[in-house]
Structure formats: structure tokens, C-alpha cells
LOSEDREN-357322 format. One record per residue (C-alpha): x, y, z. Coordinates in pm, 1 decimal, decimal comma. Layout:
<atoms>
       px       py       pz
        X        Y        Z
...
</atoms>
This chain:
<atoms>
       px       py       pz
  13762,0  10909,4   7190,0
  13516,3  10793,6   7454,1
  13206,2  10997,5   7530,9
  13219,1  11204,8   7849,1
  13024,1  11075,7   8146,0
  12766,9  11313,8   8289,0
  12815,0  11368,0   8658,5
  12690,4  11627,5   8902,5
  12926,9  11913,1   8980,0
  13084,8  11949,5   9320,3
  12972,9  12243,7   9532,1
  13233,1  12515,6   9551,0
  13411,2  12576,4   9874,0
  13215,8  12891,6   9954,7
  12892,0  12812,4   9774,8
  12636,8  12537,9   9749,6
  12454,1  12399,3   9451,4
  12110,0  12525,0   9347,8
  11829,4  12271,3   9373,7
  11804,7  12098,9   9034,8
  11601,5  11790,8   8948,8
  11886,5  11551,4   8852,2
  12107,7  11616,8   9154,5
  11822,9  11646,7   9405,5
  11625,0  11344,7   9280,7
  11937,8  11127,9   9277,3
  12021,4  11227,8   9635,8
  11666,1  11168,2   9755,4
  11637,1  10831,5   9578,5
  11963,8  10698,0   9721,2
  11849,0  10797,2  10070,0
  11509,0  10633,4  10024,6
  11675,9  10311,0   9908,1
  11892,1  10309,5  10220,1
  11594,8  10375,1  10450,5
  11354,9  10136,8  10278,9
  11418,3   9858,3  10529,6
  11292,1  10076,7  10815,2
  10965,3  10144,1  10637,0
  10917,4   9786,9  10516,7
  11017,9   9619,2  10843,5
  10668,7   9472,2  10911,6
  10664,3   9328,2  10558,3
  11021,0   9202,2  10600,5
  10921,7   9009,5  10912,6
  10634,6   8844,0  10724,0
  10865,7   8761,4  10431,1
  11124,6   8603,7  10660,9
  10855,6   8391,4  10823,9
  10733,9   8267,7  10487,3
  11079,5   8226,1  10339,1
  11247,8   8017,1  10607,9
  10959,4   7925,6  10838,0
  11086,5   8134,7  11129,2
  10858,5   8235,6  11414,0
  10770,5   8600,2  11477,4
  11037,9   8651,1  11743,4
  11320,5   8505,4  11534,4
  11209,5   8698,3  11226,4
  11185,9   9021,1  11429,4
  11536,5   8979,2  11565,6
  11672,6   8915,2  11215,5
  11512,5   9232,4  11082,0
  11633,9   9425,8  11387,4
  11986,5   9297,1  11324,2
  11963,1   9405,5  10960,2
  11859,0   9758,2  11058,1
  12131,5   9782,1  11322,7
  12390,8   9681,4  11063,9
  12258,6   9959,0  10840,3
  12295,6  10209,2  11123,4
  12642,1  10099,7  11234,2
  12772,3  10083,0  10877,9
  12634,0  10429,3  10806,7
  12813,3  10569,9  11110,8
  13136,8  10394,3  11014,5
  13148,5  10517,5  10654,6
  13007,4  10867,7  10717,0
  13356,5  11028,1  10735,4
  13431,0  10895,9  10385,7
  13111,5  11055,2  10255,7
  13235,5  11399,2  10361,4
  13522,3  11365,4  10112,2
  13591,0  11266,7   9755,8
  13477,2  10905,6   9808,5
  13107,2  10988,5   9855,2
  12985,9  10844,9   9524,6
  13214,0  10543,3   9563,8
  13061,2  10468,5   9904,4
  12713,9  10500,8   9753,9
  12797,0  10270,2   9462,8
  12952,6  10004,0   9684,2
  12668,9  10023,9   9934,3
  12394,0  10005,5   9673,6
  12576,8   9726,7   9493,8
  12585,7   9523,9   9816,0
  12216,5   9597,1   9869,3
  12128,3   9474,5   9520,0
  12324,5   9152,6   9572,5
  12217,9   9095,8   9933,3
  11847,7   9163,1   9897,6
  11844,7   8993,0   9558,3
  11989,4   8674,5   9709,4
  11742,3   8695,7   9999,7
  11460,6   8721,3   9746,2
  11568,9   8430,6   9528,5
  11765,0   8182,2   9743,7
  11586,6   8075,9  10065,6
  11894,0   7893,8  10196,3
  12090,4   8220,1  10187,2
  11809,9   8448,5  10304,5
  11971,1   8532,3  10639,8
  12312,3   8605,1  10491,6
  12154,7   8804,2  10209,5
  11961,3   9027,4  10448,3
  12269,5   9101,2  10656,8
  12474,7   9188,6  10348,2
  12190,7   9403,8  10218,8
  12167,6   9581,1  10554,1
  12538,0   9662,3  10544,2
  12503,4   9801,3  10193,5
  12206,4  10017,4  10290,6
  12426,9  10189,3  10548,0
  12649,0  10322,8  10271,5
  12345,0  10459,3  10087,9
  12208,9  10629,6  10400,6
  12539,5  10798,6  10485,9
  12621,9  10914,6  10132,9
  12274,3  11057,4  10069,0
  12269,7  11230,8  10406,8
  12606,5  11391,8  10334,4
  12495,4  11497,3   9986,0
  12200,9  11692,5  10130,2
  12451,2  11943,9  10266,8
  12567,2  12033,2   9913,6
  12250,3  12228,5   9828,9
  12150,5  12585,7   9898,9
  11869,3  12655,4  10146,0
  11900,9  12344,1  10367,0
  11549,0  12393,5  10507,3
  11381,3  12377,7  10166,5
  11598,9  12083,3  10059,7
  11508,9  11897,3  10379,1
  11140,2  11958,9  10311,5
  11167,9  11836,5   9952,4
  11356,7  11530,5  10072,9
  11078,0  11456,3  10318,9
  10812,9  11498,0  10050,3
  10994,3  11263,5   9813,8
  11053,4  11011,2  10089,7
  10698,8  10999,1  10221,3
  10544,1  11012,8   9875,5
  10741,9  10721,2   9731,9
  10724,5  10517,2  10053,0
  10346,2  10561,1  10066,3
  10319,6  10415,6   9715,4
  10552,9  10126,7   9796,7
  10369,9  10044,4  10121,2
  10041,8  10033,8   9929,6
  10166,3   9830,7   9631,7
  10382,1   9562,7   9796,4
  10096,9   9392,2   9988,4
   9896,8   9378,8   9666,1
  10182,4   9190,6   9499,6
  10241,6   8965,6   9798,8
  10458,8   8935,8  10108,3
  10679,6   8649,7   9991,3
  11059,0   8707,4   9988,7
  11058,7   8763,3   9611,8
  10802,6   9043,0   9655,9
  10946,6   9225,8   9957,6
  11320,3   9174,7   9918,0
  11289,1   9190,3   9539,5
  11137,6   9537,9   9573,5
  11426,9   9645,3   9794,3
  11683,4   9508,4   9548,2
  11508,2   9676,7   9254,8
  11500,4  10020,6   9419,6
  11868,8   9983,7   9510,5
  11945,8   9898,5   9147,4
  11759,2  10204,6   9017,6
  11941,0  10422,0   9271,1
  12273,4  10274,1   9164,2
  12208,4  10388,9   8808,3
  12158,6  10753,8   8908,6
  12440,3  10782,8   9164,8
  12652,2  10976,6   8911,5
  12409,8  11269,9   8943,4
  12448,9  11291,7   9320,7
  12661,7  11595,3   9418,7
  13011,0  11517,0   9537,7
  13182,3  11680,4   9832,7
  13381,2  11999,0   9770,6
  13755,4  11961,2   9737,7
  13796,8  12189,6  10035,9
  13501,9  12339,5  10218,1
  13504,9  12673,7  10391,4
  13394,4  12616,7  10748,4
  13284,6  12965,5  10840,8
  13449,9  13006,7  11175,7
  13346,6  13370,9  11158,6
  13007,6  13250,7  11279,2
  13164,6  13168,5  11611,0
  13419,4  13444,1  11622,6
  13710,3  13287,0  11428,8
  13870,7  13418,0  11112,6
  13894,9  13182,0  10816,2
  14170,9  13277,1  10573,0
  14092,0  13191,2  10211,5
  14349,5  13099,9   9949,3
  14283,5  13133,2   9576,3
  14540,3  12927,5   9380,3
  14615,7  12994,4   9013,2
  14364,6  12733,6   8903,4
  14084,3  12941,5   9053,3
  13978,3  12670,2   9298,9
  13891,3  12825,5   9632,0
  14036,1  12643,8   9928,0
  13995,7  12698,8  10298,3
  14308,6  12737,4  10503,1
  14145,3  12663,1  10836,2
  13977,5  12351,6  10975,1
  13630,3  12358,1  11130,2
  13613,0  12559,6  11452,0
  13596,3  12379,8  11783,8
  13250,7  12523,9  11851,1
  13113,9  12380,8  11527,2
  13268,7  12041,2  11599,3
  13118,5  12034,2  11947,9
  12782,6  12144,3  11806,0
  12795,3  11868,4  11545,6
  12861,4  11591,8  11796,0
  12601,6  11735,6  12034,0
  12346,8  11740,7  11752,1
  12403,3  11369,8  11683,3
  12348,5  11284,2  12051,6
  12039,4  11504,9  12084,7
  11891,1  11367,2  11764,2
  11949,6  11005,0  11867,2
  11779,1  11056,2  12204,7
  11490,5  11254,1  12054,4
  11437,3  10997,7  11776,4
  11429,7  10712,9  12030,0
  11169,8  10905,2  12229,9
  10950,7  10973,2  11926,3
  10969,8  10623,0  11782,0
  10892,3  10467,5  12120,6
  10551,1  10633,3  12110,9
  10502,0  10523,6  11749,4
  10589,5  10163,8  11840,6
  10354,2  10155,7  12140,7
  10066,5  10350,4  11982,3
   9853,3  10047,9  11898,1
   9881,7   9882,9  12238,9
   9848,6  10208,5  12432,5
   9549,7  10325,4  12227,9
   9370,5   9994,3  12273,4
   9427,3   9980,6  12649,7
   9357,9  10346,6  12727,0
   9077,9  10436,9  12486,2
   8957,3  10114,3  12327,0
   9118,4  10198,6  11993,9
   9031,8   9933,6  11734,0
   9266,0   9803,1  11459,7
   9063,1  10007,0  11212,4
   9114,8  10316,4  11425,3
   9487,8  10247,2  11442,1
   9497,2  10220,8  11063,5
   9328,8  10561,3  11037,8
   9577,5  10705,4  11287,4
   9879,2  10574,5  11096,4
   9742,0  10684,6  10759,5
   9647,2  11025,0  10895,9
   9991,5  11062,4  11049,4
  10149,6  11003,8  10708,6
   9916,9  11258,2  10547,7
   9985,9  11509,2  10823,7
  10357,1  11464,0  10771,3
  10317,2  11539,4  10400,7
  10128,2  11859,9  10482,8
  10407,1  11958,0  10720,4
  10671,1  11895,4  10452,2
  10484,2  12112,9  10203,6
  10470,8  12392,1  10460,7
  10844,6  12361,7  10525,6
  10921,9  12376,8  10152,1
  10707,2  12688,3  10117,8
  10851,9  12862,9  10423,4
  11214,4  12767,6  10362,5
  11450,1  12952,6  10596,3
  11234,8  13260,3  10655,2
  11158,8  13167,0  11017,1
  11515,2  13080,6  11106,1
  11596,9  12737,0  11239,9
  11664,6  12727,1  11613,2
  11335,4  12876,4  11735,9
  11106,5  12669,3  11506,3
  11290,8  12349,9  11602,4
  11260,8  12420,8  11975,4
  10893,2  12516,7  11946,9
  10811,8  12202,6  11747,9
  10986,7  11982,1  12004,4
  10809,4  12146,8  12298,7
  10466,4  12124,5  12133,5
  10539,5  11764,3  12038,4
  10628,6  11690,6  12399,8
  10297,2  11838,0  12516,9
  10104,5  11620,4  12272,1
  10294,8  11309,3  12383,5
  10193,1  11375,7  12743,4
   9832,1  11437,6  12638,8
   9828,8  11108,2  12449,0
   9898,0  10920,0  12769,9
   9582,1  11056,2  12933,4
   9332,1  11029,5  12645,9
   9038,5  10793,6  12701,1
   8837,6  10860,6  12383,0
   8952,2  10677,0  12065,8
   8866,5  10965,7  11833,2
   9062,8  11213,0  12043,7
   9350,0  10963,6  12061,3
   9364,0  10950,0  11678,9
   9346,7  11329,9  11642,4
   9624,0  11388,8  11896,5
   9835,6  11115,5  11739,7
   9806,7  11273,3  11392,1
   9886,0  11621,0  11527,4
  10190,7  11489,5  11715,8
  10324,6  11303,8  11413,1
  10279,7  11609,4  11190,9
  10499,2  11814,4  11425,8
  10746,3  11526,2  11450,3
  10786,1  11506,4  11072,5
  10864,3  11877,3  11040,3
  11103,1  11872,6  11338,5
  11281,7  11574,3  11182,3
  11347,6  11778,6  10867,3
  11468,5  12074,4  11073,7
  11724,8  11844,7  11235,7
  11845,2  11745,4  10888,7
  11867,3  12106,5  10770,3
  12055,3  12202,8  11088,2
  12312,3  11928,7  11030,3
  12345,0  12019,9  10662,5
  12398,2  12388,1  10741,2
  12675,5  12313,8  10990,9
  12905,1  12187,3  10716,8
  12869,0  12195,9  10337,2
  13062,1  11872,1  10287,2
  12808,1  11669,5  10486,7
  13029,3  11597,8  10784,6
  12726,0  11599,8  11016,1
  12428,8  11529,8  10788,2
  12597,7  11204,8  10676,0
  12598,7  11030,0  11016,3
  12275,3  11199,4  11128,5
  12043,8  10966,1  10935,8
  12239,3  10660,0  11049,9
  12218,7  10781,0  11409,3
  11840,5  10779,6  11382,8
  11842,3  10412,1  11284,9
  12028,2  10307,9  11600,6
  11744,4  10421,0  11824,2
  11471,5  10329,5  11576,3
  11575,2   9964,0  11565,1
  11549,0   9932,8  11944,3
  11241,5  10145,2  12016,5
  10992,1   9856,5  12049,1
  11205,0   9719,9  12333,5
  11262,7  10066,6  12483,2
  10894,3  10157,6  12467,1
  10775,2   9829,5  12617,8
  11029,9   9857,7  12900,7
  10921,9  10212,5  12988,1
  10553,9  10114,8  12987,8
  10623,1   9819,8  13215,0
  10826,9  10039,1  13449,5
  10609,4  10355,2  13466,0
  10271,8  10263,5  13317,4
  10118,2  10446,7  13020,4
  10088,7  10785,4  13190,2
  10442,4  10767,7  13324,9
  10562,9  10650,3  12984,2
  10401,7  10946,6  12806,7
  10523,6  11190,0  13072,6
  10880,5  11060,4  13038,3
  10872,5  11104,4  12661,9
  10725,4  11453,8  12690,8
  10978,7  11574,5  12947,0
  11262,8  11436,9  12735,6
  11140,0  11653,1  12445,7
  11137,0  11962,0  12669,7
  11493,1  11898,2  12786,5
  11631,9  11819,2  12441,4
  11464,2  12126,3  12288,1
  11717,4  12352,4  12461,9
  12041,2  12221,2  12305,6
  11862,6  12157,7  11974,5
  11754,6  12521,7  11958,1
  12103,3  12649,7  12043,6
  12261,7  12434,1  11773,1
  11995,0  12546,1  11526,9
  12081,8  12911,5  11591,6
  12452,4  12836,9  11549,4
  12392,1  12659,7  11218,5
  12194,3  12960,7  11095,0
  12476,2  13197,1  11187,4
  12724,7  12967,9  11016,3
  12516,5  12959,7  10700,6
  12489,1  13338,9  10691,8
  12863,3  13380,5  10745,6
  12935,6  13143,9  10458,4
  12704,7  13342,8  10229,4
  12878,4  13666,5  10329,4
  13215,8  13514,5  10239,7
  13074,7  13402,8   9904,5
  12934,6  13751,9   9840,8
</atoms>
């Protein structure tokens, strides 16, 4: 008789899993492996240049293409991650990442093909991990813990990789290795429920529940139309907001230098401080959990972030520029996690949290071009004002969806009780 394989349980239809180290760490690690290309993109460009002798423009376009493939693949496979195939999608995606990035690290002649294959595989990891976040109780605390794990591990990787080197074997080898480690622990990642209760009561609809002889609780009603509309609206709002935020991040160095005389050393302090500020924000979110609700904090964070973006466009002192930049990025990091918790709360099977992370990558891959175009069209002040106003506008639907997700979560808990 073969030994049983240890796997994470599936969340019940009317309940979610408690936060436990094996299931949570597996989910976080798979997501980090899928997102690693975004964080290592500057190193990837350098590795491509060294590996095949490409110029900066060609290497940048190759990395951009890799990230876009990750985003598009994540969006394509997200529906599968809301069902019984979640772990399968993760295994296939991580397997492709191991092979693709491994080939890019070891075989220069196949570097381009390897990166593209690895990018496709990373999309499966992003979507499956995003969907799995919805399986846990207290989406706000889970989102905060996910952010802490992400920023903590990425900070270490960003510090260590340059010390090893920026050759293909160093950069792409690191990506392949993390994908391999994640592949090993996929079995602990929570699967989707066999049938999730979509609490239509939160929007005024009754959800009949059937209890078959086996004791498995099944929902007899599909998601309500209001929840479906809210889910799609959240994806659109998040994509636009993420493009706005990342445009400022991409243009920070150039804008700071031109407006306030910011030096490369000052930019390094700003970026490092922004990472530290984000970690502080994550810790606060973990501690607060869902006690403040979701819609109001998300709207307030977006409005305050919009104010700071506008201020950044008018700063002429480098020290003030750095301080404002760190404060803005701290708010951005917490708002990002609130978006994730909102998507996770809308549906316990990850129908919306799965594609949410992939949606972010679509805008993120194009933000250098978007930011440069806006600066050329409106100037730095107009650029900052445009980004700020966009945050004000998007804060309204984001807040409404956040309130709806909170009501939905409460209704689901009442059904479980």
C-alpha cells in the first residue's frame, strides 16, 4: 500500500481555511515565483545584454514581452484556477518556468525562447496563487501577510543577486530555482471548494443550500449579477490604478533629477525607503485586519495617494521629494493589499483574486512607455496632476466594491454560523 500524499484541504463551501503556515507559505511562495520577473526586470535586461549581446532597447523589449506573456497567460488560465484544476495549473506553470528560465540560464542560443516559455509558465503561478488567497479567512490579514512575505523575500533576492553576478546563469538561474522550490510545495496550496456559496444575500438575493447525504455543502445558486459586475469592475479599476501608480514609479528618477536635482544616491534612498515604508504598511494591515472595514480605508488611501502624487510634481527640494515619494509608496503598498483582499472576499474560490494579479502585470509592463508619453504631452506638473486626478476618480468605484465585498463576507459568515 502506497503512503498517502499530504495535501492542503479544500475550503468548505460556506467557510474558509484558517491561516496556517504550510498552506499560507505555499500560496505566498508560488505567487512570489510568478511575480519574480517584475521585480528582477532591471537585472533581466542586464543578463540578456550579457548573454546574447543585445543592446538596451532590444533587451528591454524582450523583458517587456516576457512580462506581457505572464500577464496574458495569467488572465487566460484564471478561470481554471477557480475550480478543481488550480494545483494542476500551478504545477504546469511552475514546471514551464523551471524549464524556460533554466534553458535561458544555461543555453545562450535558446535564451530568447527560454525567457518566453518561462514567462508563460509564470502566468500560471500568478493566477493560481492569486486564486488561492481567497481560500483563507480574514482576507485583509492574509493580504497583509502576503505582502510581508513578498517584500521580505524580494528584498533579500534583490540584494543577493547582484553580489553573485548579473550573468544569465545568476539571474535566470535564480528564477528557475525559486520556481523549482515552489513546485515542490504546491501540494500544500489550498484547492478551490467543490462548490462555493456565493452569498447573494449580501445584495438582496436568497441562496438556497443543499446538504447531500455525504455531508458536502453545495450551493444551488450561481454568483449574483451584482457580484459579477463588481468583480469585472474591480479588475478594470485595479488595472487603471496600477498603471497610474507604476507610471510615477517608472518616471521617479528622471522627474526627481529634473525637478529637484535628485542624485542617483538620493534615488537609491528613495527606492529603499519606499520598500521599507511598504513593509511598515503591511505590518499595520496585518495587525488591523478587517476592523476598519474595507471600502472606506481603500478609498481614503487612494485619495491620499493621489494628493501625494500631485505634490510630487511640484517639489523642488530633493529631500522633500524623497520624503513624499516614500510616503506615497507606503500608501500605495497598503492600498494594493486592500485591492487583493477585496477581490478575495468577493468569491471564496478565487474567481476574482486569480486574474487580479495578472491584470496588474498588463499595465506594469507598459508603464515606462505610458509615463514617458504623459510627461512629453503634459510636462511633469501635468503628468503628476493627471495621475492624482485618476486616483480621485477611481477611489469612488473602488470604495463601493470594497463595501460590497465586506457585506458579502459577512453574509457568508452568517450562513456558516
